[in-house]
C-alpha positions in Angstrom: -31.3 -9.7 -5.4 -32.5 -8.0 -2.3 -31.1 -4.8 -1.1 -27.9 -5.7 0.7 -28.7 -3.4 3.6 -31.9 -5.4 4.2 -29.9 -8.6 4.2 -27.3 -7.3 6.7 -29.8 -5.5 8.9 -30.7 -8.8 10.6 -28.6 -9.4 13.7 -28.5 -13.2 13.2 -27.1 -12.8 9.7 -24.5 -10.3 10.9 -23.5 -12.8 13.6 -23.2 -15.5 11.0 -21.0 -13.3 8.8 -18.8 -12.3 11.7 -18.4 -15.9 12.8 -17.5 -16.9 9.2 -15.0 -14.0 9.1 -13.3 -15.2 12.2 -13.2 -18.8 11.0 -12.0 -17.9 7.5 -8.3 -18.1 8.4 -8.7 -21.5 10.1 -11.5 -23.2 8.2 -10.1 -23.4 4.7 -12.8 -25.8 3.5 -15.6 -23.8 5.1 -17.7 -24.0 8.3 -20.4 -26.5 8.9 -24.0 -25.6 9.8 -23.6 -27.4 13.1 -20.5 -25.3 14.0 -22.5 -22.2 13.3 -25.4 -23.5 15.4 -23.1 -24.3 18.2 -21.4 -20.9 18.1 -24.6 -18.8 17.9 -26.8 -20.9 20.1 -29.8 -20.7 17.7 -31.7 -23.6 16.1 -30.5 -25.4 13.0 -33.6 -24.4 11.0 -33.0 -20.7 11.9 -29.4 -20.9 10.8 -30.3 -22.6 7.6 -32.9 -20.0 6.8 -30.4 -17.2 7.3 -27.7 -19.0 5.4 -30.1 -19.4 2.5 -30.7 -15.6 2.4 -26.9 -14.9 2.6 -26.3 -17.5 -0.1 -28.9 -16.0 -2.4 -27.4 -12.6 -2.0 -23.9 -14.0 -2.6 -22.5 -13.1 0.8 -21.6 -16.7 1.5 -20.5 -19.6 -0.7 -21.3 -23.2 0.0 -19.4 -26.4 -0.6 -21.3 -29.7 -0.4 -19.7 -32.9 0.8 -22.4 -35.6 0.8 -25.1 -34.5 3.1 -23.0 -31.8 4.8 -22.6 -28.3 3.7 -19.7 -26.0 4.5 -20.1 -22.2 4.3 -17.5 -19.6 3.7 -17.7 -15.8 3.7 -17.8 -14.1 0.2 -16.7 -10.6 1.1 -17.1 -9.0 -2.4 -20.6 -7.6 -1.9 -19.5 -6.2 1.5 -16.6 -4.6 -0.1 -19.0 -2.9 -2.5 -21.0 -1.6 0.5 -17.7 -0.4 2.0 -16.8 1.4 -1.2 -20.2 3.1 -1.3 -20.0 4.2 2.3 -16.6 5.7 1.9 -18.0 8.5 -0.2 -19.5 9.9 3.0 -16.2 10.2 4.8 -13.4 12.6 4.3 -11.0 11.3 1.7 -7.7 11.4 3.6 -5.6 11.3 0.4 -7.5 14.3 -1.1 -7.2 16.2 2.1 -3.5 15.5 2.3 -3.1 16.8 -1.3 -5.1 19.9 -0.6 -3.0 20.7 2.5 0.2 20.0 0.6 -0.9 22.2 -2.2 -1.8 25.0 0.2 1.6 24.7 2.0 3.6 24.6 -1.1 3.3 28.3 -1.6 4.5 29.0 1.9 7.3 26.4 2.1 10.5 26.0 0.2 10.3 23.4 -2.6 12.2 20.6 -0.8 10.1 21.1 2.4 6.9 21.2 0.3 7.7 17.9 -1.4 8.6 16.3 1.9 5.3 17.5 3.4 3.4 16.1 0.5 5.1 12.8 0.7 4.5 12.5 4.4 0.9 13.4 4.0 0.3 10.9 1.3 2.1 8.2 3.3 0.0 8.9 6.4 -3.2 8.8 4.5 -2.3 5.6 2.7 -1.2 3.9 6.0 -4.5 4.9 7.6 -6.5 3.5 4.8 -4.5 0.2 4.8 -4.9 -0.1 8.6 -8.6 0.6 8.5 -9.1 -1.9 5.7 -7.1 -4.6 7.6 -9.1 -4.0 10.8 -12.4 -4.3 8.9 -11.3 -7.5 7.4 -10.3 -8.8 10.8 -13.7 -7.9 12.2 -12.2 -5.4 14.7 -14.0 -2.3 13.2 
């Protein structure tokens, strides 16, 4: 399997993945090659070449129906990339715990517990919103 960063470094492949992401909620059976060609405005052989690379690297799945093929996004490998990239960003939950721990010595116990709960809830909400936005392609 090729390095996933090499696979997604190509602009046409990223365009295909984004199109499939947008179509995922409305095209339950997948998206045809002709729909992708029409959307991207590139030739059918070019789209097929890129879909082959995406399929070989398990970023898309294919369903055959006679002579036609329907493609769907397979987000699992991209989620692994997302998990790997997250190590380079501040962990909001850890930061909230550190702040809560530091403030517990200065605040009365009930206030410290409330601050810790609020911090955790805020960090969790931010993570959920970021994840949802990524999945919707609005990142």
